Every structure is written in C-alpha cells, then in structure tokens.
N, C-alpha and C positions, 0 to 999 in steps of 0.2 A: 652538541653532539648531533653527528649527523648520520642518515640511512647508511653509507656506505660502513660502518664500521661495525653493522647486525646482516651482513650479506645471504649467510644459511642460516635456517634455524641450530639453535644449541640448544646442546640436553638441557634439563635442571639445573646440575649441579656447574656448568660452564655460562650462567647469565654474568651477563660483567656487571664488575663491581659497583661500578659507575652510574648503570643500569638503576641497580637495585637503592645508588641511594639519594636519589633524587624524582620529585615528579618532571616530568620533561611537558616543556610546551611541544605543541604541537602550533608548526607557524599558519598562516592564512587563511585560519579558522575565523580572528574576527569578522564581524557585522555592522559595528557600534557604529552610526551617522556620526558623518563629519559635516561640520561648514555651517552651522547651525549657532543660533544665542543659544541660550541656558534658557529664557522662557521657551522659546520653540522644542527645544531641547524637553523643556517640560511636558507639553503640548501632544510630543508625535513621544513620549517613553513608553516602549516594548516591557515585556518581562522581560529583565536582565539576566541570561546564564553563565555559570561556568559549567566548562565540560568536559566530566574525567573520564577513564577506561583504566584498566586492568589488561597491558599482554602478560600473557601467559606461555600462549604458541606463536609460532608460528614467527615472519621477518616482520622489521620494526616497520615497512613500508605499509603490510595488512594490517597492520596495527593504527596507521595513522591513518588506515583510505577508510578503518571501523569507525576511525570517530568523526573523521569528514561525515560520512553520512550519516550519523547521528548531527551532525551541526546541520544538515540536508533539513531531517526533520523535524531539527528544532523550532527550524526556521519557518516550512511549513506550517508550523504552529505556534505562530506567531514573535516567534522570540527572537531575542537581538543577541548572538555568541559574543560574551567579551574574551574569553580564552577557552584553549583547548590545552587537559591534563593527560599524560600517562602514566602508569605507574607500571613497573618492570617489577612481577610478582612470579613467585609456582603458579601460585594462586592465589584468587581473590581474600583480603582479614575474612576471617570469617565473623568479629565483630563493626567491622566501620566498613569491609567491601576494600580500603587501599591504606589499613595498618593504623594505626592510633599516631603514631611520629608525622604521618602522612598529611592527617587529617589535620594537623592544625596549621598542615604547607598549608594548603587547603583554603581555611581558616583565613590565614591571611593572604591570599592569593584573590580574596570575596570580601575583603577588606580593604585591598588596595582598588582592586575594578565597580566596584560598587555595588556585585551581582546582589539579587536579588533571590536568586534560584541553582542550587545545584542538581546539573543532572547527569548518571550512572549510565555508564555504559553497557547495559546489563539487569538481569532481571534482580531485585536482593530483597529478600525476605522480612520483614517489619521488625527484625531486632537490626537487621542493619542500617537499616534505613535513623530507627529507632535514634541508634547510637550514634551516624555520620551525624543527624540531624542537629543532633545535643552539640558535639566539637564544633561545627560552623555555624552553626546559629542560623540557620539559613530555609528554606521549602531547602529538603532532597527528592526528589524521584527517578528515577528508571528507569532504561528504555522502554519495557512495555505499559506504563504509564504515558507513559510520552504518544508510543503509537495509539491507545485506546483513547488517548485525547485530540486526535491526527482523527479520528475515526468519530467522534465524537459532534467535530466542527463542519464534518464532511456529506454525515448521512444523510438522506433529504427523504428517503421514500418512513414510511411512518412504520414500515417494518424492518425497517435497517435501526429507525431510530431504538426501537427496543428492543432490537439483539445488541446495537451499544452500548445501549445503558444497561441491558442482563451480565455485560460481561464485565461491567465496571464494576458493575455489582458483585461479582464471584472475586472479578482483583483486591479490591477493596476491603472486604469480608475480615480475612484475617489480618487487614491492617490496619482493624480504625485504634488500636489501644497501642501501637506502635505511632502511627502519629499526630494520637486525639492530641499528646499535649502541647508541640512545637506548629500542627497547622494549626490550632484556637488562637495562636496568636501571632501568624504568620501568613498570609493568605497569596506573598506575591504581588509582584510588580501593576496587575489589576483588582489592589484591594481596593479602592477606592472608586470603582467604574463597575462594567457588571463581568462577575465573574469573578470564578478565584483563582483562575490563570492556569499555566499547562502544569496538567495531570490530574485537576483537577475540576476542570468541569463535570454538568451532568448532575449526579449524583453523590458525587466526591465535596459536593460544595457544600452540600448540606446534609450529611450522613456520620459526620467528625463525630453527634450529640444523640443520636439513633442510637438504638442498643437494636442487637443483633435479629431480636426477634423480628422486629419490624420490617427490615432489612429483607428474611426471608421470606413474608410477607412477600413484600411487593416480587419477588424475585419469582414467588410460583405466580403470581398476577402473568408476571411479565409471558411466563413460559406457557402460558393457555392462551395470552392472547397469541404468540409466536404463533403455536398451531393452529387457530383460526384463519391468521394471518399465510399460513404455508398454502391454505386450502385454492385460497381468494388467488394468491401466486402463480398454483397451478394451474387454475383453469385461464389465466390472463396469460399461462406461456401459449394453452395447446391454439386460444388464439390469436396469436402473435406465429407461431409456426406457420397457421394458416394464412394470413396476411400472405398479399400477392405485393407489398410496398419491401423494400429492400433494409432491411436493415445494418447498420454498422456501431462496430465495437472499439473503444477508444484505450488500449490497456498500455503500460509501462511502468517502468521502473519508477520509483520516488525520484518529484525534483526533474521530472522528461520533460517539464514544457507539455502539460494536458490538461491547463488551463483547475478545474475543480475534482475534477477524476484522482478519486483516493486513487493513490500510488499501488506497486506491490512493495515490497519490503521483506528484508533476513528474518529470520527469526521472528516470525508473524506470533505474536500474543496466542497461543491458547484458545485464552478465552475468545477471540475474534477471528479463529477461525469459521463456526458456523453462518455468523455473520457475510465476513467475508467468498465461502461457496456460496452461499446463496447471491450474492454481485456477482456471483463468476456464472449461475443457468444461463446468464444474460447476453454474455461474453461470448461462450461457446454455443448459444442457439443464431445467434447472427453471422448473416452475409457472408462478411470481411472483416479484420480482426486486423485496425489500423496500431501496430506496434511501437508506440514513441520512444525513442534513444535519444539520449543526451550525450552527442556529439563533443558536452565538454568534460564528461567526468574521464578520471583516470580509467578506469576503467569500465568500458562500456560494454567492451563481448560478453561479462560478468554478469551485465544486467540484464541482457536478452537473454538468457541461458536458466537465470531463475525467476526470469517472468512464465517458460517456456514448460519450465519445472508445473510448476503451478498448476496451467489448463490445461497441462497434460494430466493430470492427475486429476481434475475433476472430467474431461475427456472421456476419462477408462472408466471413471466412475458410473460417468451415464452412456456407457458402450454408446458412442456418438463419432460419428469423424468431424472431429478440427474442421473451421472454418477456412479457407484464403486467409493470409496472413501478407502483411504489405506495413515491409519492415521501411518507418521513419526519422531516419536521424537529426533530429533538431539542435539546433544550436551552431549553429556552424557558423556564424558570427566574436561566438567563442573560445572555439575550439584555434589549435594551434595547427599551420599550414601540412605541418610532420604525421600531426594523428589522423585528420583528415584526411589524407590522403592512404595512410593505412587500413581506416575503416572504410574507404572506397574498392579497395582490394580484398576487403576480406567481405563484404557486403555489397556484392558489385549489383543487386535490383534493388536494393533500398534509394530510394527517395529524400535526397540533403535539402535542409529546409531551416530559413532562422523563421520562427514566428516572431521575434521582435521589428527582424528589418522589412520580412514578406519575401524573402528573396526563397526560388523554387516553390515557393505555395501555387503558385500556378501549372505548377508541373505537378503538384501531390494530387491536384484537384480533378485533374486528364488523367493521373494513373490509377486515382478511385471507379471512376466515374468507367475509367473500362475493366477493370473489374467486381466492378456487380453492374455489371448491365447482367440482362436477364435471360437465363441457362434453361427455363423452365417455365411451365402454363398451367393455370389448372383449366380442369376439362370436364363437365360434366356431358357424359356419353350414353349412350341405348349400345352395346354392342350384339350381338346377332347370336345364337346359343354355336347359328359351326364357325362363330372366330375364336372359339377356343385359345388362338393361339394368342392373340391380342393380348387380351384378357392377361393373359400368362405375363406378357409383355409388360403390361398397366402394375402387375404386379408386383414382378420382378426390377426394374429400373426407375419406377415414381410412387411416390407416397399417397397411399388409397388413404379420402379423408370416409366416404361410405358406399355400402353394394347393398346394390336390392337388386331382386328378383322378378321382372317382368312377361304381361303375355308376350311381348314383341324381341328380347335378350336380358343381359344383364347389364345396370345401367352404376354406371362408377362416376361417382366426381372424386378427382384424384390431382396431384400435379405431377405433372409426367415431363420429360424433357422435350423440347421444341420440335424438333425435329419425330419424335413420334407423339405431340400433342396437332401437326401437319395429319400424317397419317390418319390419324383419327376422328379427322374435321367431319365426315363420311356421316361419321354414327353419332354426330352432337343432337343432345338432346333439347326438345324447345317448350 
C-alpha cells in the first residue's frame, strides 16, 4: 500500500477496509546488522525490537513519521529495529492496543524476525501491556518506558539520576502487577549481560518482586534528596551567572547529532517533565544556544518548533530573556540536495555541517566565536553621590550583584555593557 492512497485525513467512517485488514509494514526502519558471521553476530547482538503503532488520525505520512521517530528513539536506547508495523483503527484497542487478531499477526512477525521486544508507539495501560505480552510472548514496552530508559542512560548529574529514578518508579508502580508474570521470565536481549534491556534499566530491573510499600518508601526518600539537591543547584546557578566565562548550551531534537546530550522529544512523559526542566535551567542561562538540527530528517522544521516551544515555556516560567540561538544543520552528508536547498532558503542564518565528515565545522567554530564575544564586563566602582545618573544607568543597563554606601559614594559590583564599563573606569575601586 502506498501513502498516495491517503492524501487527506478521512473521517472515522471512511477508513479504508484494506487499512483495517492488516498490519502495514513501514519501509526503511530496519537497522539489522549485515555482512557478519553468526559468531560475530552473537557477540554484537543488541536488543532486537519490532515497533508497532496505531494510526487513528492524520495522513499515512504522519503515521510513518511517528513510527520513524520511535525507531530513532529505539536506536538511541541501543536497540536494533527489525520491523515497523502500523494498524489502522478508530482508537487503540482497550485490551491489546492493536486488537486480538492483529496481536496474533504481531506474534507471527516476532517469530519470523527473532525479535525479543515489542515497542508500542503510545503509552499503554498496565492491562494492555499484560494482555499484549501474553499473546506475543516477548517483552512489551511503550513509548513512555522507552524515553524513560533513554534518560536513565544519559543522566549524568546526581540530581538528574535521582529525578529519572523517581520518574521510572512513578511509571512502574501501577504496572508491577501487569508486568510481573511475563517480565519474570523475559529480560530482553541483554538478559545475559548488564541490565535488563530497554525500558527496564534502573529501578525497573529489580522492582518486579518488590512490594509497593518499599517502592513508595524509596520514592519518598528520593523526593527529599532532590529537594536538598535543588538548593545546591540554585547556589551553583548563582555562581554560574556571575562568572565571566561564556557558556554554550547544545540543544536539539532526538538523533540530531548532539553526541550524548539528551534530546528533545514529542510527548515527553509527564513523569520526566520536572527532570527535563532542571536540565533546561542551564540551557536558558547560557550565553549561546547551539540548536542542532538533523538535516536528513523528513520534517526538520517541525523539530525546530518542538524544541523552541519547550525552551520558550521555561523562559516564560523564569521571566528571563532567552539567549541568542545559532541554528546548526547537521548530517548534510546524508541529506538530499533538494532537501538541503529547501533548508538553506528557510534557514538563511543557519550553519550547515556534517559531524561525520567534518564539513562546515570550521565555519561553525568561527560563527560561535563571533556570537559569544564578550558584550559586557564586571565592574567594582565607587560612584560619587553627585553622579546619581550613573548609578541609575548601572541599575537599568547592568546586573547589580552588590551595593554598599561608603563615605566616598555608592560602591557597586555589577556586570554592565562594555561601553558603560568604559565610562565607569575612572571610578574603579582599588
């Protein structure tokens, strides 16, 4: 079936019968290893996953794009994508997500591909997870569990790890009963190694047999620790703001090419919102935002809007001016000529690079240097009392850190624009 058969969004009653009749494979998602011997393959084996989504609205292209993003998330988590399947329905089946008949078809795909995990493109209820696992007979996780797993892998700070652990526990607590039976016998592709596989890293690995009371106790302890760590983070934030060193924050959508930096994703799990916001505090405090974009993506401009929307929400919450943004279009080596030409027209101020080949990186460094050149300076001045106009300018145009009234005038420590710093040089405190 081709996308052209569904150029517009039909009503529920107009859903094509052939769409309902079968699971539709999405081409181009497989990342299965090739050209390796069986011995090498067993050594390299990652978690082998089949993706499945329910298409309830929008065009076929929209549904494919959503599943392609799920594939990118799965790869970020360290999985090998074998198949991507979409089921057309008015709404997800309340029992098995895709319906009992299609669940049996999915089981056949799992057997044919040798998959050990099914990842669903949505958040499933405990009952849905349990019912679908009983049919497909391998581990089933949903999009939320996958994103939580990625954050668990990439969290580096003590507070970040604690917040992600808390988020995982909040997600897992109501699902212990649903996952207990099948999860106790299926641990995914990494069962013989470290960790329990995608969606089960961190607290999910050992909480299957742990009762709810012990989990709640651990969650209460984590919340207390996070409150204490936030106080420390606030102090560190104040020091960072008063530093003369320029700070650069790298942001971007999932798989845009930012190395180990956690990416932005659509439909961020509610359990992770607070953890993500604490990460973004450093982003909005930066002197420059390097916004990395995947130039080979099917809809790169939508990525930009998604990232900017989240940043704007945080900026509004803290009532601060957002830092300047440098758009960097990455992966130009993998993009089509037509796609790049379109992006160059749409984003005339962006820098186009390939982190893989190194093309454009010199231009990127030069542009970053231009944008983070100092525009203000730290001053420690004692302004005579008859120069109240200068005191007012410091408060209006600068950021005052300390004020003291002395016999000689008003002593002020502040960061001010370079031009104002030059005007204040004669009043420098020694």
